[in-house]
TIMAR-721016 format. One line per field, with one value per residue (C-alpha): residue number from 1; x, y, z. Coordinates in nm, 2 decimals. Layout:
BEGIN
pos c(NUM / ...)
xx c(X / ...)
yy c(Y / ...)
zz c(Z / ...)
END
This chain:
BEGIN
pos c(1 / 2 / 3 / 4 / 5 / 6 / 7 / 8 / 9 / 10 / 11 / 12 / 13 / 14 / 15 / 16 / 17 / 18 / 19 / 20 / 21 / 22 / 23 / 24 / 25 / 26 / 27 / 28 / 29 / 30 / 31 / 32 / 33 / 34 / 35 / 36 / 37 / 38 / 39 / 40 / 41 / 42 / 43 / 44 / 45 / 46 / 47 / 48 / 49 / 50 / 51 / 52 / 53 / 54 / 55 / 56 / 57 / 58 / 59 / 60 / 61 / 62 / 63 / 64 / 65 / 66 / 67 / 68 / 69 / 70 / 71 / 72 / 73 / 74 / 75 / 76 / 77 / 78 / 79 / 80 / 81 / 82 / 83 / 84 / 85 / 86 / 87 / 88 / 89 / 90 / 91 / 92 / 93 / 94 / 95 / 96 / 97 / 98 / 99 / 100 / 101 / 102 / 103 / 104 / 105 / 106 / 107 / 108 / 109 / 110 / 111 / 112 / 113 / 114 / 115 / 116 / 117 / 118 / 119 / 120 / 121 / 122 / 123 / 124 / 125 / 126 / 127 / 128 / 129 / 130 / 131 / 132 / 133 / 134 / 135 / 136 / 137 / 138 / 139 / 140 / 141 / 142 / 143 / 144 / 145 / 146 / 147 / 148 / 149 / 150 / 151 / 152 / 153 / 154 / 155 / 156 / 157 / 158 / 159 / 160 / 161 / 162 / 163 / 164 / 165 / 166 / 167 / 168 / 169 / 170 / 171 / 172 / 173 / 174 / 175 / 176 / 177 / 178 / 179 / 180 / 181 / 182 / 183 / 184 / 185 / 186 / 187 / 188 / 189 / 190 / 191 / 192 / 193 / 194 / 195 / 196 / 197 / 198 / 199 / 200 / 201 / 202 / 203 / 204 / 205 / 206 / 207 / 208 / 209 / 210 / 211 / 212 / 213 / 214 / 215 / 216 / 217 / 218 / 219 / 220 / 221 / 222 / 223 / 224 / 225 / 226 / 227 / 228 / 229 / 230 / 231 / 232 / 233 / 234 / 235 / 236 / 237 / 238 / 239 / 240 / 241 / 242 / 243 / 244 / 245 / 246 / 247 / 248 / 249 / 250 / 251 / 252 / 253 / 254 / 255 / 256 / 257 / 258 / 259 / 260 / 261 / 262 / 263 / 264 / 265 / 266 / 267 / 268 / 269 / 270 / 271 / 272 / 273 / 274 / 275 / 276 / 277 / 278 / 279 / 280 / 281 / 282 / 283 / 284 / 285 / 286 / 287 / 288 / 289 / 290 / 291 / 292 / 293 / 294 / 295 / 296 / 297 / 298 / 299 / 300 / 301 / 302 / 303 / 304 / 305 / 306 / 307 / 308 / 309 / 310 / 311 / 312 / 313 / 314 / 315 / 316 / 317 / 318 / 319 / 320 / 321 / 322 / 323 / 324 / 325 / 326 / 327 / 328 / 329 / 330 / 331 / 332 / 333 / 334 / 335 / 336 / 337 / 338 / 339 / 340 / 341 / 342 / 343 / 344 / 345 / 346 / 347 / 348 / 349 / 350 / 351 / 352 / 353 / 354 / 355 / 356 / 357 / 358 / 359 / 360 / 361 / 362 / 363 / 364 / 365 / 366 / 367 / 368 / 369 / 370 / 371 / 372 / 373 / 374 / 375 / 376 / 377 / 378 / 379 / 380 / 381 / 382 / 383 / 384 / 385 / 386 / 387 / 388 / 389 / 390 / 391 / 392 / 393 / 394 / 395 / 396 / 397 / 398 / 399 / 400 / 401 / 402 / 403 / 404 / 405 / 406 / 407 / 408 / 409 / 410 / 411 / 412 / 413 / 414 / 415 / 416 / 417 / 418 / 419 / 420 / 421 / 422 / 423 / 424 / 425 / 426 / 427 / 428 / 429 / 430 / 431 / 432 / 433 / 434 / 435 / 436 / 437 / 438 / 439 / 440 / 441 / 442 / 443 / 444 / 445 / 446 / 447 / 448 / 449 / 450 / 451 / 452 / 453 / 454 / 455 / 456 / 457 / 458 / 459 / 460 / 461 / 462 / 463 / 464 / 465 / 466 / 467 / 468 / 469 / 470 / 471 / 472 / 473 / 474 / 475 / 476 / 477 / 478 / 479 / 480 / 481 / 482 / 483 / 484 / 485 / 486 / 487 / 488 / 489 / 490 / 491 / 492 / 493 / 494 / 495 / 496 / 497 / 498 / 499 / 500 / 501 / 502 / 503 / 504 / 505 / 506 / 507 / 508 / 509 / 510 / 511 / 512 / 513 / 514 / 515 / 516 / 517 / 518 / 519 / 520 / 521 / 522 / 523 / 524 / 525 / 526 / 527 / 528 / 529 / 530 / 531 / 532 / 533 / 534 / 535 / 536)
xx c(12.28 / 12.21 / 12.49 / 12.35 / 12.01 / 12.15 / 12.35 / 12.04 / 11.84 / 12.11 / 12.13 / 11.75 / 11.76 / 12.04 / 11.86 / 11.54 / 11.74 / 11.90 / 11.56 / 11.41 / 11.71 / 11.67 / 11.29 / 11.36 / 11.59 / 11.41 / 11.60 / 11.63 / 11.89 / 11.98 / 12.17 / 12.29 / 12.36 / 12.41 / 12.25 / 11.95 / 11.86 / 11.72 / 11.59 / 11.42 / 11.38 / 11.67 / 11.47 / 11.35 / 11.71 / 11.83 / 11.55 / 11.62 / 11.99 / 11.91 / 11.66 / 11.92 / 12.17 / 11.92 / 11.82 / 12.18 / 12.24 / 11.93 / 12.04 / 12.38 / 12.25 / 12.02 / 12.30 / 12.53 / 12.26 / 12.20 / 12.58 / 12.65 / 12.34 / 12.50 / 12.77 / 12.51 / 12.29 / 12.59 / 12.70 / 12.36 / 12.33 / 12.68 / 12.61 / 12.29 / 12.48 / 12.75 / 12.49 / 12.33 / 12.67 / 12.75 / 12.41 / 12.48 / 12.83 / 12.68 / 12.42 / 12.68 / 12.91 / 12.62 / 12.52 / 12.88 / 12.89 / 12.57 / 12.70 / 12.46 / 12.71 / 12.45 / 12.34 / 12.70 / 12.82 / 12.52 / 12.58 / 12.95 / 12.87 / 12.63 / 12.88 / 13.15 / 12.90 / 12.82 / 13.15 / 13.50 / 13.69 / 14.01 / 13.83 / 13.67 / 13.89 / 13.60 / 13.46 / 13.77 / 13.72 / 13.35 / 13.44 / 13.71 / 13.46 / 13.20 / 13.46 / 13.56 / 13.19 / 13.14 / 13.47 / 13.66 / 13.98 / 14.21 / 14.01 / 14.00 / 14.37 / 14.43 / 14.21 / 14.41 / 14.74 / 14.62 / 14.53 / 14.86 / 15.04 / 14.84 / 14.98 / 14.63 / 14.51 / 14.84 / 14.75 / 14.40 / 14.55 / 14.82 / 14.57 / 14.36 / 14.66 / 14.76 / 14.42 / 14.42 / 14.76 / 14.65 / 14.34 / 14.56 / 14.81 / 15.09 / 15.25 / 15.57 / 15.37 / 15.15 / 15.46 / 15.60 / 15.28 / 15.26 / 15.62 / 15.58 / 15.27 / 15.44 / 15.75 / 15.53 / 15.29 / 15.39 / 15.08 / 14.86 / 14.77 / 14.71 / 15.04 / 15.24 / 15.08 / 15.13 / 15.48 / 15.56 / 15.43 / 15.62 / 15.94 / 15.89 / 15.82 / 16.15 / 16.34 / 16.43 / 16.39 / 16.59 / 16.37 / 16.06 / 16.17 / 16.25 / 15.91 / 15.74 / 15.92 / 15.79 / 15.44 / 15.47 / 15.60 / 15.31 / 15.06 / 14.93 / 14.93 / 14.86 / 15.15 / 15.07 / 15.03 / 15.35 / 15.54 / 15.41 / 15.50 / 15.84 / 15.90 / 15.80 / 16.04 / 16.33 / 16.27 / 16.27 / 16.60 / 16.74 / 16.65 / 16.85 / 17.15 / 17.14 / 17.39 / 17.64 / 17.61 / 17.48 / 17.56 / 17.35 / 17.07 / 17.08 / 17.05 / 16.76 / 16.57 / 16.62 / 16.50 / 16.20 / 16.13 / 16.14 / 15.86 / 15.66 / 15.75 / 15.53 / 15.65 / 15.75 / 15.96 / 16.17 / 16.24 / 16.35 / 16.58 / 16.74 / 16.80 / 16.94 / 17.18 / 17.29 / 17.34 / 17.58 / 17.77 / 17.79 / 17.54 / 17.34 / 17.23 / 17.10 / 16.93 / 16.76 / 16.64 / 16.48 / 16.31 / 16.19 / 16.03 / 15.87 / 15.74 / 15.59 / 15.40 / 15.28 / 15.40 / 15.49 / 15.63 / 15.91 / 16.02 / 16.01 / 16.22 / 16.48 / 16.50 / 16.53 / 16.80 / 16.99 / 17.31 / 17.40 / 17.61 / 17.34 / 17.22 / 16.86 / 16.82 / 16.95 / 16.70 / 16.43 / 16.53 / 16.51 / 16.17 / 16.05 / 16.18 / 15.96 / 15.67 / 15.74 / 15.72 / 15.38 / 15.21 / 14.89 / 14.95 / 14.92 / 15.24 / 15.43 / 15.30 / 15.38 / 15.74 / 15.80 / 15.64 / 15.87 / 16.18 / 16.08 / 16.03 / 16.38 / 16.51 / 16.33 / 16.13 / 15.81 / 15.59 / 15.65 / 15.61 / 15.28 / 15.15 / 15.23 / 15.09 / 14.77 / 14.74 / 14.78 / 14.52 / 14.28 / 14.33 / 14.31 / 14.25 / 14.43 / 14.64 / 14.99 / 14.90 / 14.77 / 15.06 / 15.30 / 15.11 / 15.16 / 15.53 / 15.55 / 15.37 / 15.60 / 15.91 / 15.80 / 15.60 / 15.62 / 15.26 / 15.12 / 14.76 / 14.79 / 15.00 / 14.72 / 14.47 / 14.64 / 14.69 / 14.32 / 14.25 / 14.49 / 14.30 / 13.98 / 14.12 / 14.15 / 14.46 / 14.75 / 14.81 / 15.04 / 15.15 / 14.85 / 14.80 / 14.53 / 14.46 / 14.83 / 14.98 / 15.36 / 15.60 / 15.77 / 15.69 / 15.72 / 15.70 / 15.49 / 15.20 / 15.29 / 14.93 / 14.84 / 15.17 / 15.03 / 15.27 / 15.24 / 14.97 / 15.08 / 14.90 / 14.96 / 14.62 / 14.46 / 14.42 / 14.08 / 13.93 / 13.96 / 13.69 / 13.70 / 13.58 / 13.41 / 13.16 / 12.89 / 12.87 / 13.14 / 13.30 / 13.64 / 13.64 / 13.78 / 14.10 / 13.92 / 13.72 / 14.04 / 14.21 / 13.91 / 13.91 / 14.29 / 14.37 / 14.54 / 14.91 / 15.04 / 15.32 / 15.60 / 15.94 / 16.19 / 16.48 / 16.29 / 16.05 / 15.77 / 15.65 / 15.32 / 15.44 / 15.57 / 15.24 / 15.05 / 15.29 / 15.27 / 14.89 / 14.90 / 15.14 / 14.91 / 14.62 / 14.82 / 14.93 / 14.57 / 14.46 / 14.72 / 14.70 / 14.64 / 14.31 / 14.36 / 14.25 / 14.11 / 14.38 / 14.72 / 14.76 / 15.07 / 15.24 / 15.58 / 15.72 / 15.79 / 16.15 / 16.22 / 16.31 / 16.67 / 16.70 / 16.80 / 16.61 / 16.55 / 16.70 / 16.49 / 16.37 / 16.46 / 16.19 / 16.04 / 16.03 / 15.73 / 15.60 / 15.71 / 15.48 / 15.23 / 15.01 / 15.08 / 14.76 / 14.76 / 14.48 / 14.70 / 14.97 / 15.30 / 15.41 / 15.77 / 15.74 / 15.55 / 15.42 / 15.16 / 15.28 / 14.99 / 15.04 / 15.42 / 15.53 / 15.80 / 15.93 / 16.15)
yy c(8.41 / 8.25 / 8.44 / 8.77 / 8.68 / 8.60 / 8.92 / 9.13 / 8.96 / 9.03 / 9.39 / 9.43 / 9.27 / 9.50 / 9.80 / 9.70 / 9.63 / 9.98 / 10.15 / 9.95 / 10.04 / 10.41 / 10.39 / 10.24 / 10.53 / 10.86 / 11.19 / 11.51 / 11.63 / 12.00 / 12.17 / 12.53 / 12.67 / 13.04 / 13.14 / 12.92 / 12.63 / 12.32 / 12.06 / 11.73 / 11.38 / 11.14 / 10.87 / 11.13 / 11.24 / 10.89 / 10.81 / 11.13 / 11.04 / 10.69 / 10.82 / 11.07 / 10.80 / 10.59 / 10.88 / 10.95 / 10.58 / 10.58 / 10.90 / 10.76 / 10.44 / 10.63 / 10.86 / 10.56 / 10.37 / 10.66 / 10.71 / 10.35 / 10.27 / 10.28 / 10.04 / 9.82 / 9.81 / 9.72 / 9.45 / 9.31 / 9.27 / 9.14 / 8.87 / 8.78 / 8.75 / 8.54 / 8.31 / 8.26 / 8.18 / 7.92 / 7.77 / 7.74 / 7.60 / 7.34 / 7.24 / 7.21 / 6.99 / 6.76 / 6.74 / 6.66 / 6.38 / 6.25 / 6.27 / 6.55 / 6.73 / 6.98 / 7.10 / 7.10 / 7.33 / 7.56 / 7.59 / 7.65 / 7.94 / 8.09 / 8.05 / 8.23 / 8.51 / 8.54 / 8.46 / 8.57 / 8.27 / 8.39 / 8.39 / 8.04 / 7.77 / 7.52 / 7.69 / 7.56 / 7.22 / 7.22 / 7.32 / 7.05 / 6.79 / 6.90 / 6.88 / 6.52 / 6.41 / 6.55 / 6.39 / 6.71 / 6.58 / 6.84 / 7.12 / 6.93 / 6.87 / 7.25 / 7.33 / 7.08 / 7.22 / 7.57 / 7.45 / 7.27 / 7.60 / 7.77 / 7.71 / 7.70 / 7.43 / 7.25 / 6.92 / 6.91 / 6.98 / 6.72 / 6.46 / 6.54 / 6.52 / 6.19 / 6.03 / 6.16 / 6.01 / 5.68 / 5.68 / 5.74 / 5.47 / 5.72 / 5.55 / 5.76 / 6.09 / 5.95 / 5.85 / 6.20 / 6.37 / 6.13 / 6.19 / 6.56 / 6.55 / 6.32 / 6.55 / 6.86 / 6.68 / 6.34 / 6.33 / 6.27 / 5.90 / 5.86 / 6.03 / 5.84 / 5.50 / 5.55 / 5.67 / 5.38 / 5.13 / 5.30 / 5.30 / 4.93 / 4.84 / 5.00 / 4.82 / 5.15 / 4.99 / 5.26 / 5.54 / 5.34 / 5.27 / 5.64 / 5.75 / 5.49 / 5.63 / 5.98 / 5.84 / 5.67 / 6.00 / 6.19 / 5.92 / 5.86 / 5.49 / 5.29 / 5.16 / 4.79 / 4.85 / 5.05 / 4.78 / 4.52 / 4.72 / 4.80 / 4.43 / 4.36 / 4.62 / 4.50 / 4.14 / 4.25 / 4.44 / 4.14 / 3.91 / 4.12 / 4.13 / 3.75 / 3.66 / 3.93 / 4.05 / 3.77 / 3.97 / 4.26 / 4.03 / 3.86 / 4.20 / 4.32 / 3.99 / 3.98 / 4.34 / 4.24 / 3.95 / 4.20 / 4.40 / 4.10 / 3.78 / 3.55 / 3.68 / 3.36 / 3.51 / 3.71 / 3.39 / 3.21 / 3.48 / 3.51 / 3.14 / 3.12 / 3.41 / 3.23 / 2.91 / 3.09 / 3.22 / 2.88 / 2.96 / 2.65 / 2.63 / 2.99 / 2.94 / 2.63 / 2.81 / 3.08 / 2.82 / 2.63 / 2.95 / 3.02 / 2.66 / 2.69 / 3.00 / 2.89 / 2.56 / 2.62 / 2.38 / 2.61 / 2.63 / 2.26 / 2.20 / 2.46 / 2.30 / 1.94 / 2.03 / 2.27 / 2.07 / 1.96 / 1.67 / 1.50 / 1.15 / 1.08 / 0.93 / 1.25 / 1.44 / 1.21 / 1.28 / 1.65 / 1.62 / 1.42 / 1.70 / 1.94 / 1.71 / 1.71 / 2.09 / 2.09 / 1.75 / 1.66 / 1.91 / 1.85 / 2.02 / 1.82 / 1.49 / 1.58 / 1.68 / 1.35 / 1.15 / 1.31 / 1.26 / 0.90 / 0.85 / 0.99 / 0.75 / 0.45 / 0.39 / 0.33 / 0.21 / 0.52 / 0.74 / 0.58 / 0.60 / 0.97 / 1.05 / 0.87 / 1.05 / 1.38 / 1.29 / 1.19 / 1.52 / 1.74 / 1.56 / 1.78 / 1.72 / 1.72 / 1.42 / 1.22 / 1.31 / 1.20 / 0.87 / 0.83 / 0.89 / 0.64 / 0.38 / 0.45 / 0.41 / 0.11 / -0.11 / 0.06 / -0.05 / 0.21 / 0.11 / 0.21 / 0.52 / 0.63 / 0.57 / 0.82 / 1.07 / 1.05 / 1.13 / 1.43 / 1.57 / 1.57 / 1.70 / 2.07 / 2.25 / 2.32 / 2.66 / 2.89 / 3.25 / 3.43 / 3.80 / 3.95 / 3.61 / 3.55 / 3.24 / 3.25 / 2.97 / 3.21 / 3.51 / 3.86 / 4.19 / 4.36 / 4.22 / 4.19 / 4.26 / 4.58 / 4.68 / 4.66 / 4.63 / 4.32 / 4.17 / 3.80 / 3.57 / 3.20 / 3.05 / 2.81 / 2.95 / 3.00 / 2.87 / 2.49 / 2.23 / 2.05 / 1.70 / 1.48 / 1.64 / 1.41 / 1.53 / 1.80 / 1.63 / 1.48 / 1.11 / 1.03 / 0.85 / 0.53 / 0.52 / 0.57 / 0.29 / 0.06 / 0.12 / 0.09 / -0.16 / -0.49 / -0.50 / -0.64 / -0.89 / -0.68 / -0.83 / -0.62 / -0.69 / -0.53 / -0.27 / -0.18 / 0.18 / 0.30 / 0.37 / 0.01 / -0.14 / 0.05 / -0.07 / -0.43 / -0.43 / -0.27 / -0.54 / -0.82 / -0.66 / -0.65 / -1.01 / -1.12 / -0.93 / -1.08 / -1.44 / -1.67 / -1.86 / -2.24 / -2.34 / -2.69 / -2.73 / -2.58 / -2.32 / -2.26 / -1.97 / -1.83 / -1.86 / -1.53 / -1.47 / -1.42 / -1.08 / -1.17 / -1.29 / -1.64 / -1.97 / -2.11 / -2.44 / -2.75 / -2.71 / -2.34 / -2.10 / -1.90 / -1.52 / -1.34 / -1.24 / -1.56 / -1.77 / -1.51 / -1.62 / -1.48 / -1.28 / -0.93 / -0.84 / -0.89 / -0.63 / -0.76 / -0.54 / -0.60 / -0.44 / -0.11 / -0.09 / 0.17 / 0.45 / 0.41 / 0.04 / 0.03 / -0.25 / -0.16 / -0.44 / -0.34)
zz c(15.77 / 16.11 / 16.27 / 16.15 / 16.28 / 16.62 / 16.63 / 16.54 / 16.81 / 17.07 / 16.96 / 17.00 / 17.35 / 17.46 / 17.33 / 17.51 / 17.83 / 17.81 / 17.78 / 18.07 / 18.28 / 18.20 / 18.27 / 18.61 / 18.69 / 18.60 / 18.58 / 18.40 / 18.14 / 18.13 / 17.85 / 17.86 / 17.52 / 17.44 / 17.76 / 17.72 / 17.94 / 17.77 / 18.00 / 17.92 / 18.06 / 18.03 / 17.85 / 17.59 / 17.53 / 17.48 / 17.24 / 17.04 / 17.01 / 16.89 / 16.64 / 16.51 / 16.46 / 16.27 / 16.05 / 15.96 / 15.87 / 15.65 / 15.48 / 15.42 / 15.27 / 15.04 / 14.92 / 14.87 / 14.68 / 14.44 / 14.39 / 14.31 / 14.12 / 13.77 / 13.87 / 14.05 / 13.74 / 13.52 / 13.75 / 13.77 / 13.39 / 13.37 / 13.63 / 13.45 / 13.12 / 13.28 / 13.44 / 13.10 / 12.95 / 13.22 / 13.17 / 12.80 / 12.87 / 13.11 / 12.86 / 12.59 / 12.79 / 12.88 / 12.51 / 12.41 / 12.67 / 12.53 / 12.17 / 12.05 / 11.83 / 11.70 / 12.04 / 12.17 / 11.88 / 11.93 / 12.30 / 12.24 / 12.01 / 12.26 / 12.55 / 12.35 / 12.29 / 12.66 / 12.82 / 12.72 / 12.60 / 12.77 / 13.10 / 13.07 / 12.90 / 12.92 / 12.60 / 12.41 / 12.55 / 12.45 / 12.10 / 12.08 / 12.20 / 11.94 / 11.67 / 11.78 / 11.77 / 11.42 / 11.30 / 11.24 / 11.40 / 11.26 / 11.42 / 11.75 / 11.74 / 11.68 / 11.98 / 12.20 / 12.08 / 12.17 / 12.52 / 12.55 / 12.50 / 12.78 / 13.13 / 13.27 / 13.03 / 12.95 / 13.11 / 12.95 / 12.60 / 12.64 / 12.74 / 12.43 / 12.21 / 12.37 / 12.31 / 11.95 / 11.89 / 12.03 / 11.81 / 11.50 / 11.60 / 11.63 / 11.93 / 11.92 / 11.93 / 12.21 / 12.41 / 12.37 / 12.49 / 12.79 / 12.89 / 12.86 / 13.08 / 13.33 / 13.35 / 13.41 / 13.64 / 13.77 / 13.98 / 13.67 / 13.68 / 13.30 / 13.21 / 13.47 / 13.38 / 13.00 / 13.04 / 13.27 / 13.02 / 12.73 / 12.92 / 13.01 / 12.65 / 12.55 / 12.83 / 13.01 / 13.35 / 13.53 / 13.40 / 13.47 / 13.83 / 13.88 / 13.75 / 13.97 / 14.28 / 14.19 / 14.16 / 14.49 / 14.65 / 14.50 / 14.61 / 14.26 / 14.32 / 14.64 / 14.83 / 14.77 / 14.40 / 14.38 / 14.56 / 14.32 / 14.01 / 14.16 / 14.21 / 13.84 / 13.71 / 13.93 / 13.82 / 13.45 / 13.50 / 13.69 / 13.40 / 13.16 / 13.39 / 13.45 / 13.17 / 13.21 / 13.57 / 13.80 / 14.11 / 14.00 / 13.89 / 14.24 / 14.42 / 14.20 / 14.24 / 14.61 / 14.65 / 14.44 / 14.68 / 14.97 / 14.80 / 14.69 / 14.88 / 14.66 / 14.32 / 14.15 / 13.86 / 14.11 / 14.31 / 13.99 / 13.87 / 14.22 / 14.23 / 13.88 / 13.97 / 14.29 / 14.09 / 13.86 / 14.16 / 14.33 / 14.61 / 14.57 / 14.93 / 14.94 / 14.61 / 14.73 / 15.04 / 14.82 / 14.61 / 14.91 / 15.05 / 14.72 / 14.70 / 15.05 / 14.95 / 14.60 / 14.44 / 14.08 / 13.82 / 13.72 / 14.09 / 14.12 / 13.80 / 13.91 / 14.26 / 14.14 / 13.88 / 14.11 / 14.08 / 13.73 / 13.85 / 14.05 / 13.96 / 13.89 / 14.24 / 14.39 / 14.20 / 14.31 / 14.67 / 14.62 / 14.46 / 14.76 / 14.98 / 14.80 / 14.85 / 15.22 / 15.22 / 15.05 / 15.09 / 14.92 / 14.64 / 14.27 / 14.17 / 14.44 / 14.31 / 13.95 / 14.04 / 14.23 / 13.94 / 13.68 / 13.89 / 13.95 / 13.58 / 13.51 / 13.78 / 13.61 / 13.93 / 13.73 / 14.02 / 14.22 / 13.92 / 13.82 / 14.18 / 14.21 / 13.87 / 13.93 / 14.27 / 14.09 / 13.84 / 14.12 / 14.29 / 13.98 / 13.64 / 13.40 / 13.09 / 13.27 / 13.48 / 13.18 / 12.96 / 13.24 / 13.26 / 12.88 / 12.92 / 13.20 / 12.99 / 12.69 / 12.90 / 13.10 / 12.86 / 12.51 / 12.46 / 12.21 / 12.28 / 12.64 / 12.55 / 12.31 / 12.59 / 12.82 / 12.54 / 12.47 / 12.84 / 12.82 / 12.51 / 12.71 / 13.03 / 13.12 / 13.01 / 13.25 / 13.39 / 13.19 / 13.18 / 13.02 / 12.94 / 12.72 / 12.56 / 12.48 / 12.62 / 12.68 / 12.78 / 13.02 / 13.23 / 13.06 / 13.24 / 12.96 / 12.76 / 12.39 / 12.29 / 12.48 / 12.64 / 12.98 / 13.27 / 13.50 / 13.28 / 13.29 / 13.53 / 13.61 / 13.52 / 13.28 / 12.93 / 12.78 / 12.46 / 12.48 / 12.49 / 12.83 / 12.84 / 12.58 / 12.35 / 12.48 / 12.84 / 12.87 / 13.17 / 13.23 / 13.31 / 13.65 / 13.68 / 13.80 / 13.48 / 13.28 / 13.47 / 13.41 / 13.04 / 13.01 / 12.73 / 12.84 / 12.81 / 12.48 / 12.47 / 12.33 / 12.30 / 12.49 / 12.25 / 11.96 / 12.10 / 11.86 / 11.84 / 11.72 / 11.36 / 11.33 / 11.46 / 11.19 / 10.92 / 11.03 / 11.03 / 10.68 / 10.56 / 10.68 / 10.50 / 10.17 / 10.21 / 10.26 / 9.95 / 9.72 / 9.84 / 9.54 / 9.50 / 9.44 / 9.09 / 8.99 / 8.72 / 8.71 / 8.44 / 8.25 / 8.40 / 8.41 / 8.76 / 8.92 / 9.01 / 9.38 / 9.51 / 9.55 / 9.19 / 9.30 / 9.27 / 9.62 / 9.69 / 9.78 / 10.13 / 10.14 / 10.25 / 9.97 / 9.99 / 10.12 / 9.77 / 9.58 / 9.38 / 9.27 / 8.98 / 8.64 / 8.63 / 8.48 / 8.72 / 9.02 / 9.09 / 9.20 / 9.49 / 9.40 / 9.06 / 9.11 / 9.47 / 9.55 / 9.77 / 10.00 / 10.04 / 10.05 / 10.29 / 10.53 / 10.76 / 11.05)
END
């Protein structure tokens, strides 16, 4: 519009300039026609020519307007009808999105009456949406199938069929619809993601990797996300190859580490594959690099137990090397404490475990202190004290995905089937700390309230079960002890347990000499199951 306005202004200026130029240069124009001489001023002749041209143009416009008026009138009413149809279609789509099924169906019928359905596929979509809102799923499925057979609306129909299959729980049908859509259009994010997850759930790692490469080429996913998913798929494939093909597992895991250098499962699989091939030094290097980036207990365990023939002292040295790579770290302290416990160096183990509990009071540190106490002293009172602290402490990190806690990493969530869903974090859903204040007691408080060490004989260590039984036996003996009477009553002596009469000066059995009283139960005859005495 602006260009036309500028062009018209330039034309007027040029025309005015031309007339002024002719006015400054007066002259006469003579024309001889059939023996007659016609003479006029030059400016008048120019004006007459311009007026004639304008009159011809106006006459042509009028004739053309009259000639094309029927078509123009028809086109006007057709455009008006189409506009009304699109207005109804827009209103219907908005109503369907808002959940107004009645208005959506009404607008769908009006749109079909004003617009040809073969020219506007959105009418079929509106009708399918209205059917879904009203619960007529068979009709909606038929609409989506019709759209899936039309090349123009194939992708829309396949997505509708996929969502319907997911709603009905028909996972196999949903997988087929998603794969068909991904094969025809790998640039569709929903189809590619769903197909990738289905292939991963089925363990078709090669097909999943191939599809991911197509997504990456079509720029459906970002480069960083594609590299991460590629590393996950390679690690999953390497895990399956680990037993039968360690070399292939090693190559896949190392390629995964190139794509995601801090991916702990890939480092573990690569190290295990190298251990099977005898490359202990290279595997240790991979584990050290992974430990530097993110200390992980599985990395520490694999590193410490790299050589099966190592002594406990050798494992302790390897654990201390890990601590040197990441000092002042909870995982480093726990690894050293466990290795020291295995090597029977209880002082070092206790010091490292207490340092870990000071840095981060969680259940692993307190459980390790309980193990140290059990191995060093065998005092069950102190062991139970540390176990109580572990119950009140926050839980240790684990592999968690969609609320599911796994003892090992998995490429796919068993709950939702989502790829790369597992994270190393503390699980939810536990009560942290005492019910009174909801806080974890610090290690200093736990050390102050630690029960004193019992005098346990090393030649016959007493476990917690034996202590409980001995205390129960003492209670029974106190209950059945005879009360002295003023005059001895005639009673039949109770035979000893062994069936022999003790010689003079010989110690009597534990239950010998019970009074012949029917109100007192002889534990030797019919002992109660709940008060059965067991001496160890």
